[in-house]
N, C-alpha and C positions, 0 to 999 in steps of 0.2 A: 208693329204688332206688339201689344202689351198683353201678356197672359196672366190673368188673375190667378192667384193661388186658391184653389178650392180646398176645403178642409175635410179630409177623409177621416175615417177611424184611424187610430194610431197604427202605423205600419207594422209595429211589433206584433200586434194582435193578429194581423192578416198573415204574418209569417209563421204562425203556429201550424198552419196547414202545410202539407208537403209542397215543395216548390213546383210551379208549373214547368219550369225548365231547370235542369241541373246538368252542367257540363263539367267534366273532370278529365284533364289531360288530353283535350281534343287538339289534334294537329291535322293539317290537310295540305295536300300538294296537287298541282295540276301537271298534266303531261308526264305521268309516272313512267310510262313505257319508253319515252324518248328522252326528253330533257327535263327531269323533274324540277319544278319550281315550288318551293314550299311557301304557302301564304298564311297559314295559321300555325302557331307554335304553343303547344301545351296550355290551351285555354282552360281557365277555371272560371266558371260563371254560374250564377243562379238568378232566377227571376221568380219572385214570390207571387202568390195569388193576389190580385188587386194592385200590383206594383207597376208604376210607370217609370221605365228606365229609358234614358236617351243614350245611344251609342254614337260617339263622335270620333273624329280623327281624320287624317288626310286621305285623299283618294288613293286607292290601292292598299289600304291598311288591312283589308280582309273583312270589313264590316258586312258587306253583302254576302260574301261567302258564308259567314257565320249564320246569317239569317236563313239562307237556303238550306243549311244543314239542320238548323232547328226545325224548319218547316218540312223536313223530310222530302225536299226537292232535290237533294244531292246526297249521295251515299257517304256514310261515315267511314273513315279510313282508320283512324287511330283514336283511342280513348273511349270514354263513356259519355253518352248524351241521352238523358232521360227527358221526355216530354209527356206530360200527363201520365207519368209512371210507366210509359212505354220506353224500353231501352231501344234506341235506334240502331245500334250496332246489330246487324243481322236480322233486322225486323222484317217480318213477312210483308208481302205486297198488300194483303188485306189490312194489316194493322197500319201500314204506311198511309193507306187511303183514309183510315179512321183518324189519324193524326191530322191529315190535311183537311178533313171535314170539320174538325174542331178549331181550325186555325183560319183567321181572316188575314189574307195577304194583300198588302198595298204595295204594288210594284212601282219602281221608279218610272218605268214606261207604263202607260195606262193599260195596254194589252186588251183593248176592247174589240169585239167583233163588229166590223163596220156595217154588217147587214142587219144588226139587231138594234131596236130602240132601247132606250134606257129601261123602260118597263120590262121588256123582254130579257135584257141582260140580268136584271135582278131576279126575275122569275126563274131563269135558268140557274142562277146561283142557288136558289132555294131547292130546286130539283136535284142538283148535284150533291147538296148536303143531305139529301134524303127527306127533305121537307116538301110536301106536295099540297099546299093549300089550293083551294079552287081558284079559278081565274080572277074572280072579283076580290077575294081576300088577298091574293098575291099583288094585285094592282093597288089595292088600298095600302098595303104595307109599303110597297115601293113609293107610292105618292107621299106617304107620311115621312119616310126617311129622306127623300129628295127635298121635301119642303124644309127640313132642318138644315140642309146643305145649300139653301138658296137656289135650288135647281128644280122647283116645282113645274116651271114652264117647259121643262125639257123631258117630261115623262114619256112622250111619244116621239122624241127626236132621236135621230141616229148620229153617230160620232162625226160624220162629215159636215154637219151643220153646227158643230161646237168648236169653241176655242180649246187650246191645250189645257187651260185651267179648268174648263168645264168638263172635259173628258176625264181629268184627274179626279174631279169630285164624283163622277159616275163610278169610277174605279174604287173610290173610297166607300161609296154606298154599297157596292158589290161585296166588299170585305166585311161590312158591318151588318148586312141585311139579316144574317142568321144568328146574330148575337153570340159570336164565338167567344169561348173563354180565353183565347190567346189571339192577340193581334200583332203581326209582324209588319212594320211599316218602313219602307225604304224611301226616304226623302219625300214624304207625302205632301209637304207644303212648298216644294221647290217651284212648282208652276203656278202658285196661287198668289193673289195680291194680299196685302196685309190683313184686310177685313176677313177674307175667307180662310186665310192661314190661321188666324186667331180662332175662328169658328171651329175648324177641324181639330186643332189642339184641344180646345175646350171640350168637344164631343168625346175625344179619346180619353181625356182626363176624367170626365163624368162617367164614362163606362167603367173605368178602373174603380172609381169611388162607389158608385151605386150598384154595380153588378159584379164586382170582384174580378173584372177582366184584367188579365196580365197584358201589358203593352210594352213591346220593345220597338223603339223608334230610332232608326238611323237618320241623322240629320246634321247639317252644318248650320242650320238656322238658329243662331244663338238666342233669338227672340222667344223661342219655344222652351228654353232651358228652365225658366222658373216653374214650369208645370211638372218637372220631373221629380220623382222621389230620389233619384240617384242618377248621376251622369258617369258613364264609363268611357274612357279614352282608349282607342286602339292605335298603336303605332307599329308599323312593320309586322303585323300579324300577332302582336302581343298585347295583352291587357296592360295598360300603363297606370290606370288608377281605378280602384273599386270603391 
């Protein structure tokens, strides 16, 4: 996979706006009540509007934990974490849902409902985000997005008839269908061949450039690195390079 460098507006101009994500002194531990195991240590991190950042590092470094904290999928324990100007420490459930509605999640496992077709999966994603286009509009939007992902033929297919890579592209479409201002992607190209991995990275990069979408992508796929505005290394729960 060779990722062409797309030419955005200078990142400095995009950074004039408040950052989409701002973490200060964030630490996190599992099993606090029994045998605490700290996985994040004093994380300082920011993600600007329209910035494409790749987060890399060895397995167990804390990358996915950080993503789930940013996405309000896990409760913040220590420090300050602002997403869309919402302070996540002590955030109400209502505002947590608002953060999640504005965020496109691409999970390492596709997490698709086996009983739903691709079209139904994307329609459900629109409904959850509070967008309720009529059936024909929802179907047209789903078909258009799946076409860009080389998945047009699977509009009415269910996950059981798909390969792992095809399921992953449906999951990617689910994350993108509502044009969220923040995309959190956990190894989105791991199950894809070179052609489709290039396609997905290109789509994410184009969203950042054209729409000002902030993208934080966890990956070990070095072929995607040229697309990044910045690469951050995590080692043993700490930021090693900014």
